[in-house]
BALUM-214191 format. One record per atom (N, C-alpha, C, CB): residue number from 0; x, y, z. Coordinates in steps of 0.2 Angstrom, whole numbers. Glycine has a CB too. Layout:
# BALUM-214191
NUM, X, Y, Z .
...
//
This chain:
# BALUM-214191
0, 332, 480, 180 .
0, 326, 476, 183 .
0, 328, 471, 188 .
0, 322, 473, 177 .
1, 324, 471, 193 .
1, 326, 466, 199 .
1, 324, 459, 197 .
1, 324, 469, 205 .
2, 328, 455, 200 .
2, 326, 448, 199 .
2, 319, 446, 203 .
2, 332, 443, 202 .
3, 318, 450, 208 .
3, 311, 449, 211 .
3, 306, 450, 207 .
3, 311, 454, 218 .
4, 306, 456, 203 .
4, 300, 457, 198 .
4, 300, 452, 193 .
4, 301, 464, 195 .
5, 305, 450, 191 .
5, 305, 444, 186 .
5, 302, 438, 189 .
5, 312, 443, 183 .
6, 304, 436, 195 .
6, 302, 430, 198 .
6, 294, 431, 199 .
6, 305, 429, 205 .
7, 292, 437, 201 .
7, 285, 438, 202 .
7, 281, 437, 196 .
7, 284, 445, 206 .
8, 283, 440, 191 .
8, 280, 439, 184 .
8, 280, 432, 182 .
8, 283, 444, 179 .
9, 285, 429, 183 .
9, 285, 422, 181 .
9, 281, 417, 185 .
9, 293, 419, 182 .
10, 280, 419, 192 .
10, 275, 416, 196 .
10, 268, 417, 194 .
10, 276, 418, 203 .
11, 267, 423, 192 .
11, 260, 424, 189 .
11, 258, 421, 183 .
11, 259, 432, 188 .
12, 263, 420, 178 .
12, 263, 417, 172 .
12, 261, 409, 174 .
12, 269, 418, 168 .
13, 265, 407, 178 .
13, 264, 400, 180 .
13, 257, 398, 183 .
13, 270, 398, 185 .
14, 255, 403, 187 .
14, 248, 402, 190 .
14, 243, 403, 184 .
14, 247, 408, 195 .
15, 244, 407, 180 .
15, 239, 408, 174 .
15, 239, 402, 170 .
15, 241, 414, 170 .
16, 245, 399, 169 .
16, 245, 393, 165 .
16, 242, 387, 168 .
16, 253, 391, 163 .
17, 243, 386, 175 .
17, 240, 381, 179 .
17, 232, 382, 178 .
17, 242, 381, 186 .
18, 229, 388, 179 .
18, 222, 389, 178 .
18, 220, 387, 171 .
18, 220, 396, 180 .
19, 223, 389, 166 .
19, 222, 387, 159 .
19, 221, 380, 158 .
19, 226, 390, 154 .
20, 227, 376, 161 .
20, 227, 369, 160 .
20, 221, 366, 164 .
20, 233, 366, 163 .
21, 219, 368, 170 .
21, 213, 366, 174 .
21, 207, 367, 170 .
21, 213, 369, 181 .
22, 206, 373, 167 .
22, 200, 374, 163 .
22, 200, 369, 157 .
22, 200, 381, 161 .
23, 205, 368, 154 .
23, 206, 364, 148 .
23, 204, 357, 150 .
23, 212, 364, 145 .
24, 206, 354, 156 .
24, 204, 348, 159 .
24, 197, 347, 160 .
24, 209, 346, 165 .
25, 194, 353, 163 .
25, 187, 353, 164 .
25, 183, 352, 158 .
25, 185, 359, 168 .
26, 185, 356, 153 .
26, 182, 356, 146 .
26, 182, 349, 143 .
26, 185, 361, 141 .
27, 188, 346, 143 .
27, 189, 339, 141 .
27, 184, 334, 145 .
27, 196, 337, 141 .
28, 184, 335, 151 .
28, 180, 330, 155 .
28, 173, 331, 154 .
28, 181, 331, 163 .
29, 170, 337, 152 .
29, 163, 338, 151 .
29, 161, 336, 144 .
29, 162, 345, 152 .
30, 166, 334, 139 .
30, 164, 332, 132 .
30, 159, 326, 132 .
30, 170, 330, 129 .
31, 159, 322, 137 .
31, 155, 316, 137 .
31, 148, 318, 140 .
31, 158, 311, 141 .
32, 147, 324, 143 .
32, 141, 326, 146 .
32, 136, 328, 141 .
32, 142, 331, 151 .
33, 129, 328, 142 .
33, 124, 330, 138 .
33, 125, 338, 136 .
33, 117, 329, 140 .
34, 124, 340, 130 .
34, 125, 347, 128 .
34, 120, 351, 132 .
34, 125, 348, 121 .
35, 122, 357, 134 .
35, 118, 362, 138 .
35, 114, 365, 133 .
35, 122, 366, 142 .
36, 108, 367, 135 .
36, 104, 372, 130 .
36, 107, 378, 130 .
36, 97, 372, 133 .
37, 106, 382, 124 .
37, 110, 388, 123 .
37, 109, 393, 128 .
37, 108, 391, 116 .
38, 103, 394, 131 .
38, 102, 399, 136 .
38, 103, 397, 143 .
38, 95, 401, 136 .
39, 106, 391, 144 .
39, 107, 388, 151 .
39, 112, 392, 155 .
39, 109, 381, 151 .
40, 111, 392, 162 .
40, 116, 396, 166 .
40, 123, 393, 166 .
40, 113, 396, 173 .
41, 123, 386, 164 .
41, 130, 383, 164 .
41, 134, 386, 158 .
41, 129, 376, 163 .
42, 131, 387, 152 .
42, 134, 390, 147 .
42, 136, 397, 148 .
42, 129, 391, 140 .
43, 132, 401, 152 .
43, 134, 408, 154 .
43, 140, 408, 159 .
43, 128, 412, 157 .
44, 140, 403, 163 .
44, 146, 402, 168 .
44, 152, 401, 164 .
44, 144, 396, 173 .
45, 152, 397, 159 .
45, 158, 395, 155 .
45, 160, 401, 151 .
45, 156, 389, 150 .
46, 155, 405, 148 .
46, 157, 411, 144 .
46, 160, 416, 149 .
46, 150, 414, 141 .
47, 157, 417, 155 .
47, 160, 422, 159 .
47, 167, 419, 162 .
47, 156, 423, 166 .
48, 168, 413, 163 .
48, 175, 410, 165 .
48, 180, 411, 159 .
48, 174, 403, 167 .
49, 178, 410, 153 .
49, 182, 411, 147 .
49, 184, 418, 147 .
49, 178, 409, 141 .
50, 179, 423, 148 .
50, 181, 430, 147 .
50, 186, 432, 153 .
50, 175, 434, 148 .
51, 185, 430, 159 .
51, 190, 431, 164 .
51, 197, 429, 163 .
51, 187, 428, 171 .
52, 197, 423, 160 .
52, 204, 420, 158 .
52, 207, 424, 153 .
52, 203, 412, 156 .
53, 203, 425, 148 .
53, 206, 429, 142 .
53, 208, 436, 145 .
53, 200, 430, 137 .
54, 205, 439, 149 .
54, 207, 446, 151 .
54, 214, 445, 156 .
54, 202, 449, 156 .
55, 214, 439, 160 .
55, 220, 438, 164 .
55, 226, 437, 159 .
55, 219, 433, 169 .
56, 225, 433, 154 .
56, 230, 431, 150 .
56, 233, 438, 146 .
56, 228, 426, 144 .
57, 228, 442, 144 .
57, 230, 448, 141 .
57, 234, 453, 145 .
57, 223, 452, 138 .
58, 232, 453, 152 .
58, 235, 457, 157 .
58, 242, 454, 158 .
58, 232, 457, 163 .
59, 243, 448, 158 .
59, 250, 445, 159 .
59, 254, 446, 153 .
59, 249, 437, 160 .
60, 251, 445, 147 .
60, 255, 447, 141 .
60, 258, 454, 141 .
60, 251, 445, 135 .
61, 253, 458, 143 .
61, 255, 465, 144 .
61, 261, 466, 149 .
61, 249, 470, 146 .
62, 261, 463, 154 .
62, 266, 463, 159 .
62, 273, 461, 156 .
62, 264, 460, 166 .
63, 272, 455, 153 .
63, 278, 452, 150 .
63, 281, 457, 145 .
63, 276, 446, 146 .
64, 277, 460, 141 .
64, 279, 465, 136 .
64, 283, 471, 139 .
64, 273, 468, 132 .
65, 280, 473, 145 .
65, 283, 479, 148 .
65, 290, 476, 151 .
65, 279, 481, 154 .
66, 290, 470, 154 .
66, 296, 468, 157 .
66, 302, 467, 151 .
66, 295, 461, 160 .
67, 300, 464, 146 .
67, 304, 463, 140 .
67, 307, 470, 138 .
67, 301, 460, 134 .
68, 302, 475, 137 .
68, 304, 482, 135 .
68, 309, 485, 140 .
68, 298, 486, 134 .
69, 308, 484, 146 .
69, 313, 486, 152 .
69, 319, 483, 151 .
69, 309, 485, 158 .
70, 319, 477, 150 .
70, 326, 473, 149 .
70, 330, 475, 143 .
70, 325, 466, 149 .
71, 326, 477, 138 .
71, 330, 479, 132 .
71, 333, 486, 132 .
71, 325, 479, 126 .
72, 331, 490, 137 .
72, 334, 497, 138 .
72, 340, 497, 142 .
72, 329, 501, 142 .
//
């Protein structure tokens, strides 16, 4: 396995972690705001953003698993 692929994977992981931290900060900042109604577009935006982040994290973990498996061979 080349160092370049490992570096690229690590960069993607770092980027994903930064987005997760930013999302967490936005959630913390919004705690003082009035709660949104269950059917509001803001709630749907948050649900969609969460789903995109979840999928990206799952993809990144899959890449890490593949890299680890390749290193173990």
